N, C-alpha and C positions, 0 to 999 in steps of 0.2 A: 798873588797868583799861585795857586796850587796846581803843580804839575805832577802827575803820577811818575814814580821813579822808572818804571819800565819805559815810558815815553821818553824821558830825558836820556836814558841809557841807549835807547834805539836811535835818537837823533844824533848823539855824540858818536856812536859807532858808525852810523851811515856817513856823516861827515868825515870822519877819520878814514874810512876806507876810500871814500870818494876823493879826498884831497891828498892823502899820504900815498895812496896806491901801494899798500903792502903786498907781498905775495900771498897767494891763497893759502899755502901751507902754514904761514905764520898766523893768519887769522884762525884757522882750524886748531892750531896748536894751543893758542891763547884760550879759545873756547873750551877745548877739552881739558886743559890744564885748570881752568877755573872750575869747571864742573867737578873734576876729581878732587881738588882741594876743598871744595864746598861740602863734599860728602866724605871727608876723611877725618882723622883724629886732629888734624891741623886746623879745622874750621873754627873752633872757639878761639885759638891763638890769633888767626887772621882776623876774626870778627873784632876782638879786643883791640887790635892795632888799628883797624879801620875806623872804629867808633871813638877813638880818643881825639 
């Protein structure tokens, strides 16, 4: 079964927010931090760690 990555991430994020009930500022901080790291000089380093 082939599931698109964006769909899998969306389902995991929805379930995580629904079940763990983190504060809204923590969700915003993680989203902003991920966006900033993805568009920084650290992106290749993080990518190589994730893909190993």
